[in-house]
N, C-alpha and C positions, 0 to 999 in steps of 0.2 A: 623551359620558360625563359625568354630573354629578360635581362635585367636592365632597368633604366637608372642612370645616375641620378642621385637625389638633387632636387633643385635647391638653389641658394635661399636661405632664410628659414627653412623648416626647423633646423636644429636650434637656431637662436630663439625662436618662439617657444619651443619645447623647453629650452634651458631656462628661459625667464620664468615659465610656469613652475619648473622644478625648484628654482630658488625661492619663489613666493611660497610654495607649498612647504618647503623645508623650514623657512622662518616661522610660518604659522604653526607647524607641528612642534617646533622647539619652544615657541612661546607657550603653547598649550601644555607641554610637558612640564615646564618650569612652574606654571600656575598650579597644576594639579598636584605636583610634588610638594610645593610650599604649603598647600592647604591640607594635605592628607598624608604627610610623610610618616606619621606615627601609626597609620593604619594601612598596611601594605595591601590587604584585600580590597579595601575601598579605593585605594589609589589605582590598582590595576583595573578594577571594574569601571572606574571613571575614564580611564584610557580606552577601554573597550567601547564605552558609550560614545566617547569622542570619535573613535574610528567609525562607528555605525552612523553617527550624525553626519560625518564628512562624506561618507559613501552615499547616504540618503540625499544630501544636497547636491553632490556631484552628478547624481542621476537625473536632476531636475534642470541642469544648465546645459549649455552647448557642449558637444562631445569634445571639441578641440580645447575647451578650457577646463574640463572636468578633471584633468590629470593633476592639477594643483591641489584640489581638495582631497582627492584620493591619497596623494602623497602626504598631505598634512595629517591625515588620519593615522597612517602607520608610522610616521616619523616619531610621533609622541610615544608610541609603544616601544620603538627601538631605543629611545633615550632612557625611558623608565626601566627597561629590561637591563640595559647596560649598567646603569647606576646600581640597580639591585644586586647585580653580580660582582660589583667591584668592591669586595670586602666590606659591604654594608656601610659605605661612606657617602651619605647623602649630600655632603658638602661638595662633592665632585659633580653634581648635576649641572651647574652653569658651565663647568669646564667641558663636559660631554656635549652640551648644547652648542657651545662655541666651536668645538672641534667638528661637530657634525655639519654646521653651517659652513665652516671654512673649507672642509673637504668637498662639499657640494659646489661651492663657488669656484674653487680651483678646477674641479672637474668640468664645470659648465664653461669656464673661460677657455679651457683646453678644447672643449668640443666646438665652441664658437670659432676659435682660431682655425681648427681643422675644417670647419664648414666654409670659412673664407678662402682657404687654400685649395681644398679638394672638391668643393661643391659650388664652383663659380657659375654653373649653368643656370641661366635665367629662364623662367617659364614664360616670358613675354612672347617669344616666337610661337609657342604652342597656343597661347591665347589668341594671337593675331590670326592664326589659321582656323582655330575653333570657332571664333565669332563669324567668320565668313561661311564656314560649313553649316553652322547652326541656322543662319538666315536662309540658306538654300534649302535646308530640310524644312523650315517653316513654310516656305513657298510650296514644297511638295505636299505638305499636309493640307494646305489650303486647296490645292488641286484635287486631292482625294475627297475633301469635304464638299467642294462645289460639285464634283462629279457624283457625289452621293453613292460611293462605291461600297465595297464590302465592309461591314462593321468591324470585323476582326482586323482587317488591314488598317483601318483608321485608328482603332484602339492601340494597336501595336506602334503606330507612327507617333501618336500623341504621348503615350506613356514613355517612349524612348526620348522624346523631346523634353519631357519633364525631368528625366534623369540627367540628360545632357545640360540642361539649363542649371540644375542644381550643382552639377560638377563644375560648370563654368564659374559659378559663384564661389565654390571652394578654390578654384584657381585664382580668382580675384583676391581672396584673402591671402593666398600664397604670395602673389605678386606684391601685395601691400607690405609683407614682411621683409621683402628683399631690400628695399631702399625707399627713402622719402621722395626720390625723384619721380616715383610712379603715382603720386597723389592725384594728379589730373587724370591719368588713365584709370585709377581706381574709382573716381567719381563717375566717369563715363561708363565704366563697367557695371556700376550699380544701376545706372539708367538703362543699359542694355539688358540687364537681368530682368528689370521690370517690364521692359518692352517685349522681351521674349515670352514672358508669362502672358502678357496681353495678346500677343499673336496666337498663342495656343488657345486661349479662351475664345477669341473671335472666330477662329477657324472651326472649333468644335461647336460653337453656337450656330454657325452657318449650316453645319451638318444636322444639328438637332432641329432647327426650324423647318428644314426641308422634309422632315418626317411627317409633318401635318400640312405643310404648304409647299408642294413640289415646284410650284412656279415662282418660288421666292427669288431665285437668281435669274435675271433677264438673259435672253439668248446671247446678246453681244458680249457679256462678261464671260459666259461659258466658253465662247469661241476664243477669246483672249487668254483665258486661263488654261486652255488645252496646250499652249506652247510651253515646252520645257525650258528650264533655266539651268544650264550646266556650269555657268560661271557667274561671278558677281556682275560682270558687265552686261550679260544677258538679262539678269534680274533687274538691273538698273533700267534697261530699255523697256522691259515689261511694265515696270512701275510707272514709267513716263507715259506709256500708252494707256494704262489704266487711269492715271490722273487726268489725262486728256479726255477720255470717255466720260469720266465723272463730271468734269467741268461742262462738257457739252450736254449731258443728260440732266445735270442738276443733282445736287446731293440728296434732295428729298425723294427723288424717284430712284435712287440707288439704294440697294439694301444697306441698312445701317451697319451691319457687321462687316461688310465688305469695305465700306468707307473707313471704319475704324481700323481694319487690318492694313489698308493701304497707307493710312496716316502713320500708324505705328511702324511699319516697315520703312517708310521714308525717314522717320526720325532715327531708326536703328542704323540706317546707312550713314546718316550724318555723324552719329556718335562713333560708328565703326572706324571711319577715317581718322577721327580724333584720337581713338585708342592706338591705332597703328603708328601715327606720327608723334603722339604725345605732345602735341603743340598746345599753345595757350587756348583756353576755353573761350569760344566766341560768344557774342551776345545771344544768338539763337540757342546755342547749347546751354548757356546759363539759364535762359528762360525755361527750357525744357527740364533741366535738372533740378530746378527749384520749384517746379510746378506743384508737386505733391506737398501738401501742408504737413501731414503726419503719417508716417509709416507705422502701422500698428504691429507690434511684435507678438509672436505666437506664444501663448502660455503653454507650459508643458502638459501633455495629456497622459504622461507616464507616472502620475502621482502614486498609484498603487504599486507599480513596478519599483519605483524608488523606495517605497516603504519596505517591500520585500528585500531589496538589496541591502538596506540598512540593518534589517533584522538578521539577515544571514551573516553579515559582518560581525555584528555584536555577539550573536550566539556562538559563532566559531571561535572568536578570540576569547570570549568569556569562559567557555568550556575548557579551552587550552590553558587559560590563566588559573582557574580553580584547580585543575588536575596538577598543574606545575607547582602551585603553592602547597597543595595538600601532600604530594608525594616527594617533593624536593628533587625531582628528576633532573639529572645533570644535562640532559639534552633538551630541556624545556625551552631554553632561550632560542635555539635553532628552530624548534617546532613553532614557537610563537611568532618568530620572524616570518616564516613562510605562510603561516595562517594570515598574518596582517597583510603581507604583500599580495597574496593571491586574492583574498576577499576584497581588498581595496581596489586592485586593478582589474580583476576578472568581472566584477559585477557590472561595470559600465560597458564591457564589451558586448557586441551583438549576441554572442553565444557564450555566456559565463561558464557553462559546463565544459565546452571545448577548451576554453582557456585553462581551466583547472586540470583537465586531462593533459594539456600541453605541458604544464609544470610537472605533473606526476610522471609522465613518460620521460620528460627531460631529466628529472632527478635520478631515474634509473640509469641513465646514461652518465650523469654527472659523477656518480660514485666511482666507477672504474676510471673515467677520464680524470677526475680530481685526484684519485690515488696515483695515477701515472705522474701527474705534475707534482703532487705532494711528496712522493717517495723516490722519484727518479730525477725528473727534470729540474725542479727547484733546488734540491740539494746540490746538484752538479753545477748550477749557475750562480751559487751564492757569492763566489769570488769575483763575479763580473756583472756589473749593473747592466751593461749593454746586452749581454746574453740573456739576462733575466727579462729585460724589456722586449727583446725579440721573441722570447717564448710566450709571454703574456700577449704581446701584439699579434702573434700568429694565431693564437686561440681566438682573439677578438675578431681578427680578419676572416677566418673561416666561418665562425659563427655568424658574423654579419652577412656573409653571402647566403647562408641557409636561411637566416631570418628574413632577408629580402625576398627569398623565394617562397616564404610562408610555409616552410617545412615544419610539420607538427613536431613538437618536442624540442626544437632547437633553442627557442627562447628560454624554456625551463632549464635546459642543459647548461646554457651559458651563465644564467644567473645563479643556478645551483652550484656550478663549479667555482665561480668566484667566491660565493658565500662560504663553502666548506674549506677553501684554502686558507682563509683568515690571514691575509697578508699582514705582516708586522715587521718591526725593525728593532732588535734582531729577531730573525725567524727561529722558532722552536719546533722541531719535527716530532711531535708526539703522536704515534699511530692511534693510541687509545682516544685522545681528544679528537682526532680526525674522524674516526669511525663513530664516535659519540655524536659529533656535530652532524655528520652525514645522515645518521639514523634519525635524528630529531627532525631534520628537514624533510626527509621522506615521509615520516609520520604526519608532519604538518600538512604536506600536500594531500595526503590521503584523507585526513580529517576535513580539510576544506572541500574536497570533492564530495565527501559523504554529506556534509551540511547542505551543499547545493542540491544534491539528490533528494535529501529528506524534506527540506523546506522548499516545496514546489512553488514555482512562479506561474500562477494561472491568470496573470493579468492581461494576457494577449487579447482575449475577447472583450474584456472591460475597456482596455485602451482603444480597440477598434470601435466600440459603440460610442465612446466619448468623442472620438475624432468625427465620426459621422454626425453625431448630434451637434457638434460645433459647426460643421458645415451647414447643417440645418439652421442653427441660430444665426449664423452669419447672413444667410439668405433672407431670413425673417427680419433681422435688424437693419437690412438695407432699405426696408419700407419706412422711410422717415422723410419729413420735410425740413428737418433741422440742417442748415447749411454746413455747420461745423461737423456734424456726424457724416454727412454726405462726402465731405472732403477727406475723410480718414481713408487711408489706403490699406486695405486688409489683404490685398492679393498675394504679396510675398509670404505672409503668414499662412494663408490658406494653402498655397502650393507647398510650403514647407511641411504642413501636416499631411497633405496628399502624398508627398514623398515618403513620409513615415508610414502611411497606410500601405503604400506599395511594398515597402520592406517587411511590414508585419504579415501581409497576406499576399505573398507572391503567387501570381496566377489567378487570383479571384477577380476576374475582370468586371463582374457585376458591381462589386463595391467601388471599383475605380470609376465606372460609368456614373454611378449614383453620386459620388463625391464631386466629379467634374461637372455634372449637371447642376448641383447645388452651387458650385463656384460660379458657373455661368449665370445662374439666376441671381446670385449676389451682385455680380458686376452689371448685369442689365438693370436690375432694380435700383442700383446705386445711382444710375444716370437717367432713370426714368422721370418723366415730367408729371409727378404725382400732384393732383390738385391740392392747393394749400388752404386748409380750413381747420378749425378747432376740432371738429368731430373726428376727422381722419387722424389728426395728430394724437388725440386721446386714444383712438383705437390702435395706433401704431405702438403706443406704450403698453397697451394690454397684450398685444401679440408678443412683444419682446418679453414681457413678464412671464407669460405662459410657456414660451419656448425655453426660457431660463429655468423654469420649474422642471421641465422635462429632463434637462441636463443634471439638475441638482438632486433630483429624487433618488433616494437610496433603494427603495423597494420597487419591484416590478409593477405592483398594483398602482402605486402613485404615479409612476412614470406613464403607464398606460392611460390613467385617468387624465393627466394633463395633456397627453398627446391627443386623445380624442377631443378634449376641450379645444386644443389648438386647431384641429380640423374643422370644428364647428365655427370657430371664430373666423377662419379663412372663408367659409361660405358666406358668413355675414359681411365680411370685408369686401368680397366681390360684389355683393348686392349694393353696398355703399358706393363703390366705384362706379357702377352703372347709374346709380342715383345722381352722382355728381358729374356724370358725363366725362369720365376719364378717357383719354385717347387709347387707341389700340396698342401703342407702345408701352402702356402701363398694364392694361387688362390682359394682354396675351402672356407676358412673362409671369404675372400673378396666377393666371389660370394654369400655366405649365408647372409652376411651383406647387400649387395646391394638388394637382394630379399626381405629381411625383411623391408628395408626402402621403397621399392615400395609397398609392401603389406599393410603396416600400415601407409601410408603417411597421410591419413585423421585423424587417431588417434593422430599422432605426431604434426600435424598442428592445428587441431580443436578438442581438447579433449572433 
């Protein structure tokens, strides 16, 4: 597998999170110790609770920021364990906290300097190429949808575009970390992210409408869209021709999804040029970038998963603490250290079990590797600081290569080796202490693995149902005449949750189709010209309330009751729309949404 050099800025962001997490952990350790120093069991259990709460909260926030909270959880345990072992001198707690913060800050400053020297590669060129390729792929998706070709091919195309759009947004965050000079490009990339999601939605809706109305796309547009675009200049010409035909035919006689797609692609091209040049933002761009009043953020759908993560961390560390305090086991500190690190870091990983196995496999390698360093290399290099640095640096260099290749066991081997060496000045080479520490860490890895295996995480199905119900609620809540609510932009949050659904259920194309259809329904109803009157407004509130009850219901019986009630209310609502002579642009998407809810009610209630 070829390796790519890391981009500039990643280590800096990670380093800042590490400093924040360390300071939070040190502060929590001092508060806990001051309050409970006379009750060691209570003190240690409070630290375990703190670690569990930190892991629980870290599972509810963005992955890239969760590292700080995970680190804060096990930092408190490290400080309390260190003070407890230091000849029972609790007055040294502030000193340990200061030393811990100091060593972290020194390490992070060193990492940032290394980042500036060895990772100067900017991600800007990759972004410039990606935004061009992404727009060409959007055009190919539109061609597939207009041609109304094979469903599987269309599904593959749009799901690939969802992933690439999400990846592009991650690149934008990376670019923003590099330097403040990319602020203008960052704003434009935010707009491109939104436009890319809009293009996917409009193309998919074009395909969906043709299921019931094959004549939806006029022949002249079909002919124009049969021409391929192999470069950005070709696409620019095609868009010009499409805009010319729309102007000649009139936007009212042109399919609304096609008009929206052409407009979004034109805006995309305008922002694309600005990203590549990083020039000043023009008036047209400023009007476009400030158009959306409020972008609604997605609430976490993994609340049950987060609770399981917190319980796992608390149980693992609490069991280790109680056994350590009861037995007086000399290896208890190393065991507790590995328990805290693995449960804090592994739980937020996509596959916690694999992360725990990584540490366990790595520790089996760390024992002989650490013994080689502890008994041979380090005693031989004690008289030369240069040789010692070269020896440790070689270990870090080789480990870094294998970690970059995602070789299982490498991360655990590197961390375990450094932990069992216990660097000090001056060094004391006690083989008994080395073996004791190594044994404790291996047992800690094993206990963490057992806790993950025993406390099962069965939240996958629940999370999937919550996500689908939120898509349903978003579509229902778009039925409103309140202008403030209609201006709220839910699209980025909906696609963020769709991306999570793609990761939770890889290969389950039916769930993706359902979710995408509900997103399309939300976007269409958000812009629909719903008649404004008190009767419909009151009914919109009733629909939202019933849909919310479907999500909030704990039991299957209540959920089914409210879902059936929602279906009946939709029938009544469609009668009201006909009564108030609502246009086809309103009745058609409402009918499509009601049919979807009836067709997939078992999926939405019992995933």
